[in-house]
N, C-alpha and C positions, 0 to 999 in steps of 0.2 A: 758401605763407606763412611769411617771414621768422619766425625764433625770436628772441625779445628776451632780451637778457641785463642785469640791473641790476649795476652794479658800485659798491659801498659803499666809498669811500676813493679819494683821487685822487692819490696817491703814485705812486712808480716802479710798484710792483707793480700798482696800479689801472690806470696808463695802459699799462703793457706788456701787461696783459690786454686792455684796450680796443683796443690797437694789433692784437694776433693775432687777435682775434674779428671787427673791422669788415673787415678784409682776406679774410676767409673768409666775407664775407655775411651776419653776423649784423646785428640792431638792438642798438645799444650806447647805454646811458645810464650816465654817472659821476656820483656824488654826492660832492661832496669839501666839507668843513667849512669849510676855510680860505679866504681870498679870493685867495690865489695858489696856482697849481697847483704840483705836484711834491713835496707832502709835505715828508720830512726833507732830501731833495736840493735843495729850492729855494733859490735867493737872495731876498734881500727888500732893499727900499729902507731907507734910514736915512731915514727920514720926517723932513721938515723940514730936512734939511742943504742941499737946492739951493736956491740964491739965483739972482735975476735971470734966471729962466727957465731956469737948468740943472737937470739931473737929479738926482734924489737919489743920494747916495753908495752904491754897492753894498756889500749886508751879506750874509752866509752862515749857514746854520745850521752850517756847519762846512766847511772846504774840500773841494772834491771831487776824489777821485783816483781813477784807474782803473790798478789794477797790471797787469801784463804777463799774469797767469794768467787775468784776467777774460774770458769768453767769450760768455755770454748777453747781457750788455747792450751789449757790444760789437758784436754781430750787429745788435742794434736800432738802435743809431746809425747804423750804415750804411744802414738803411731809412728813416731820417728826412730829407727833403729839407732843404737848406739853401744857398741862393744858387745857385750853379752846381754844386753837389756836395752832401754830405750832412753831418750833425752829425758823422759820425767825423773829418772833415777838421777840425773844431776842436780835436782833441786834438793837445796838444805835449807832446814827451818832455823828462824832466829827466835831468840828467847827474850829480847829485850826492845823497847823502844822508849828511849830518854828523851827527856827535854832538858836541854842546855840554856840558862839564862846568863845575864852579866851578875846576877845577885846571889845565886845559889847553887849547891853542887848540882851535879847531874841528878835528874828526878826521874824514876822508872815509872812507868804506866802500868799496873796490875792490879787486876781486881776480879770479880766474881758476878755473875749476872743470873736473875731470874726474871720470869716474866709476868709482872703486874707494875702498875704505877708506882706504888711505895717502894717495891724493892728496886725498881728501875732507878728512882731518886736515890736510893742508898747507894747504889752503885757509882752514879754520877758523882756523889759526894765523896766516896773513897777514891773515885779513879782521878779526879782533879783537885781535890782538896788537900794538897800537898806541898804547901810553901809557895804557889804561884800567885797568890795575892786576890785571889777570888772569894767573894762574898757568897754567904749561905744563897742570897738572894740570887746571885749569878749561876750558882749552880742548880738552884731549882728551875731557874728559867732557862737554862740550857736543856736540862731534863723534861721540862714541859714541850720544849719545840721538838726534840728528838721523837717524843712520844705523840706529838702530833702528826709527824711524818709517818711514823710506824703504823699509826691507827687510820690514816687516810686512805680512801680508795684510789685506786689507779687512775681513775677518771679525774679526780681532784689534781692529783699530782701531776698529771700530764697537762690538763688543760688550766688550771689556776695557778699552781706553783710555778709554770713555766712563765708567768708573767709578773713574777714578783722576784727581785734579787734577794740573797741569802742575808745582808745584812738588815734590811727591812723586816723578812720574815722572822728573824730570831730578836728584833726589836733591840738591836744593838745601842741605838742612840740613848735608850733609857737604862743601859746597863754600865758597870763602871770600865774605866780604861782597861784592867785586866781582862775582863770579859771581852772586851773589843778587840785585843790585842791575840787573845786564843782562839776564841770560838768564831770570831768573824775572820781573823787574819790567817787561819789554817788554809784558807782557799788558795793563798797564793803558793802554798806547799802542794796541794792538792791538784789544782787545775791551773797553776800558774797565773792567776788574776785575782783582781780585788774582790771582795764579796760584796761590793756595791754593783758589781757588772755580772757575776756569775748568777744564773737562775737556780732557784731552789729545786725545780724538778730535777736538775741533775746534783747539786751539792747536797741535798737532804737525804736523799737514800743513800748516798754514798757515806755520808758522815754517821748515820745509824748503823750501817752496816761494817764500818771500820771499828766504830765504839763496840759493838757488839763481838765482833772478831777479837779485838784485844783482850777484851774481858772474859771470854769463854776459855775455860781451861780445856786441857787435853791435847789441843794441836797449836800451832803458832797461828799468827794471824797473817804472817807473811812468809815467803820463801826466798830464798836468792838462788843462783846458778853457782856451782861448784868449781867455776873457773870463768875466764873470759867468754864472753856472750858467742862470739863466733867458734870458738872452740868447742863448745860444749854444747851448742845447740845449732846455731844457724849454717856452719859448714856441714855437719852431719845432715841437716836438713837438705841443703842443696843437693848432696851427694845422692841422697835417697831420691829426690825428685828427678834428677839426671838418671840415676839407675832404672828408674821407672818410664823414662821417656821423655821427660819434659826438656824442651831446648831452651835453656836459660842463657840469655846473651847480658853479658855485662859490658859497660861501657857504650850502651845504646841508647842515644838521646832521641825521644820523640819528639819531633817536629810540629806534627799537626795531625788532626784527625778528620777526615774528609765525608761529610755527610751529603747525600745527594737524594731528593725526593724520599726524605724521611727516613733513610737507611744509610749505616755507616758502611762507606766503600772501602776506605782503605786507612791506614794510618802510616804516615810518612816518618820514617826513622833513618838516622844516620848512625852508621857502625864502621869503625876502621876506616873513617876518611870517605865512606861512600854512603849517598843518600840514595833510599830506595823505598817504594810501597810495599807493605805487608797486608794480605788480605786474609779474611777468616771467615767463619760461619758466625762467630759471635766475638765481640769484644767487650773484654772488661778493664774499665778506666779505674786502676788501684793507686791513682796519685793522691797525695795530701790536698786538701782543700783549696789552698793558694795555689797550687801548680794547675789543679783542674779547671778553676776559673777561668784560666787563662786560653785553655784549649776549647771552651764552648763557644760556638760560632753561632751567627746570625740563624743559619740554616737548621742547626740543632735546636736553638730555641723555638724555632717556628714548628718543629716537629713535636716538641715537647715544652712548653712554656714554663714547666716548672723548673726547668734548669737556670731559670733567671735566679731562683733562691740560692743554687751553689755560688754564681757570682756575687751574691750580697754576703755571703759567708766568709769570701776572701779575706776581709779585714776582721774577722772574729778568731785572731790567733794571738798567741802571748808567747814569750821566750823560758824555755825551760832547757838548760843545757849544763853538760858536766864539764868538771875539771879535775884531774887526778894529781896527787901528791905522793910521789914516789919517795919513801923513807928509808934511812939508813938501818932502822930497827923496826922489829913488828909492833905495832902499837894498837893492840884491840880495845879500843876505848870503850866499848861495850858489845856484847853479842847481837847486835842488830843495829839500828838506825838511831841517829841522834838529830833531833830537830832543833835548831837554833832559833829560839823564840824571839830573842832580843835582835838577832842580826838583821840588818836593814834589807839585805839583799834576800831573805827567806831561804835560808841554807838548810840542806838534809845531807847528812853524811853516812858512810858505812865504811867501817875497817874491813877490807876486803879478804886479806891473806888469811884470817882465821876461818874462813868459809872456803878457802881453796887447798885443803889438804894435800892432793896430790900435785899441786902445781909448784914446781921449783924454780924461785924467781933468781937462783944463781943462774939459771941458763937464758936468763933475759938481760937486756942492757949491757952493763958493764961487769955483772955478775955480782954487784954489793947491795943491790936493792933488797930490803927484806920485808917491807911492808907497802901497801898501797891503800892510801885514803882518797875515797872516792865521794866527790861532793858536787850534789845538782845545786844551781843557782836558779830561783824561780822568780826573782825581783830584779829586771835588769832597768828599773826605771826610778828607784828612790836612791838618793845621795848615799855614798859609803862613809866612812868613818876616818879614813886616812887622807883621801884626796877631795873629798865633797863632791863628788862626780858619781853619776849613775853608771853602772856597768857598761851600759851602751856607749859612753863616751869616754871609755878607758881604752887604754892600751892592753894588749894581752899581758905585759909584765905588771901593768897597774891592778888587772884583775886579779892575777895571782897573789900580789902582796895584800890586796883588799880583803880577799876571801879568808886567807891566811890569818891577817890581822882580827877579823871578825870571830874567826873560830878560837882564836887565843883567849880573845876577851871572853867568849862564853864558857871555854873549859878551864881555865886557870882561875878559879873562883875560890876565895876564902883559904887563901894559902896554898891550894892545891895547884901542882904544876904537871900538867896533863900534856900539852903540846908546847915543844919547845923548838926553837930555830934550827938548832944544830944537828937536828933528827932529819930535816930536808935535804933530799937527794937531788931531786930535779921535779919538774911538773910537767902536765900536758893538758892543754885546752882543746875540747871539742873544735874540730877543724870546720864544723859547720858555722863557727863564728869567724867571720871574714874581716880583715883590716885592710881595705883597698887604699883608704886614703887616712891618715893619722890625724886630718885636721877635723874629719867628720866622724859621725857616730858610725861604729861597725854595724855589720847587718849579719843576720841569721838567715842560712839556707834553709833551715828547716824548723819553723816555729811550732807552735803546738795549738792546734784548735782548743777554744774555749766556747762554752755553750752560754752565750749572752742572754739575756731575758727577751723572750718573745721569738727566739730563734729556732725553735722545734718546726715552725711552719715553713721556715726556708729549707729545712734539711729533707733530701730527698729518699725515697725508698730504694733499694738496691737495684730494682729494674726501673726502666723508664718507658716513655710510650714510644722510643725508637725501638723497633722489636729486636735489634741484635747489638744493643747497647745496654751495658750493666755497670753498676758502680759498686766498688769495694773500696771502702776507706773509712776512718773512723767518723767521719762527718755524716754517714748514712745512717738513718734512723735504726736504732737497734735497742735493745733491752738493757745491753750494757750502758749506753748512754754518755760515755765519757770517752774522751781522747787517750786511749792505751791500747796496748797490743791485744786485749781481750776484745774490745770493741771493734778494732780492724780485724779480727780473727771471726767474730760474730758477722760483720758486714758480708766478708767474703763467703761465709757459708749461705748467706741470704742471697748473694749474686748467683752463686751455684745452683741453688735451689730454683731460682727464678728461671735459669738457662734449662734445667732438668724440665720444669713445666713448660717452656716455650717449645721444648724439643720433643714434648710428648713421650719423655724416657720413662722407662719402667726401674731404672735404678732406683735405689734406697735414697731418700734426701738426707742432707746433713741434718745432723741434730741441733736445735737451737735451745737454749735454757732460759727459763725465766729467771730474773735476777732480783735480787733485793727483797727475798719474800719473808726474811727474819722469822725463819722457822727455828723451833728448837727441838733437836733430835728428830728432825723430818715431820714433826707435828705442828700445824698451822693453828697457833693459840688465838693469832690474830684476826681470823676470818671472821668472826661475828662483829668485830669492830669494824672491818673492812665492809662488810654487809650492810651494817646500820648507817655508815658514812656515804655509801653509795645511795642509799635511799634518801638521805639528806641532799646529796648533790644534786641529785636528779629533780628534786623539788626547789632548787636554787637556795638551800639553806646553807648556812656556814659550818664548818666542822665543830664538834662539840666534844670528841672523844669519849662518849659514852656508849653503851652496849644497847640500850632501849631509848 
């Protein structure tokens, strides 16, 4: 008899878990609150924008990107059918990552890397010494700190660097304002939080990996989908899952999870106006942390006291949401991403249409849109330049005007005119931003987990002491260790593996990859450094970056 698994939440984690379970012969049901599958990764229609039978213009929670170091979600993409190939074929490489400031033209990040401290320092100088106002001391300090992360053992990163924020780790107080803005400030773009909050266990390895990927020739450091997310990924995925037998329920709200005598007995769900209990052999909670925290009951904590840690993580969230500007002309600012270094709202943009060769925008909206500028807003608390207010206290119209103004100020520099008002056709703000009362701050229905200092101890494994409850979300302990699609997919794999173990299954387990190994050509040139540092760490000695 098939074992039944109920998955609560149908985002990337929930769909990933469903994928791995259904191909291993389980009966799977997914309950997703929204009317669109995919969770935070979904695209959504700009409702009402389509006229005369055309589709609504595509909107996004935020643009989707797939860095080179992703492994788990990439493997899943390769196993989702799409036309004559797979969804993986819908990824397209970017060739540029540019920095926009208020004082200089767009600055591209391009360089080459080799593995030694001296050569690494040359790379850091070449990469960042291009008019950003950084001193040689700044560049050498950042290079030394990245090298420290690269040559530290896993135990030091996990146990020591978890307890220090990125700002203090890189000694930002002792460096120039340019250093603080660039090397400490990038955490807002990366993890949507200040460097004085995010722990080095998370930020350090990702900073190193992104630096290496940007500077390694041969392949792009990041890829994008070649069309709207749901068209090119989520909807084909849902079709595959349903074809395989997954019962995926949309607009199905989970009301509660019932734990009795240390076991989950049922989950209460409301769907189509009716509330009922769903029962299964196993349950996977694939909610984001701020949602899961509310479902944890006293009975669950009694059965597994570690779940208190999830409740503590509920406030460890920040905002990163998208706004799309639809343009009357295609505007390929650069063949990739632009980081707006001086923009107070920590903006990142990508000109989408150049990566969507087969998407005919004349079939969307009123037929006149020719470009889509997709922007992520990562700082919702700093005052803007137009109204002096944070994004959380602006109206939707004010957010649109403020982001546009910050981009114009960053792009139209030294006589260049890249972004003009007359090119704007219309705009769309992520529907997760809610404006219920214009007199108060807006709310965010789907914030982003941030790994604060010391929070690793609060994060659970994918399995719990409740024998039929498993967790699949980006707050679960993973090798990825970052609130991303990759982290969610890895967490789902870990939850499935735990079910297979609990079930005594003979099915092959899901593959779990190591992350942030900093290899060159699949050769671990840093292994001797790690071995040396581990010996020092076990003796209670600090890192010294040596081999002997």
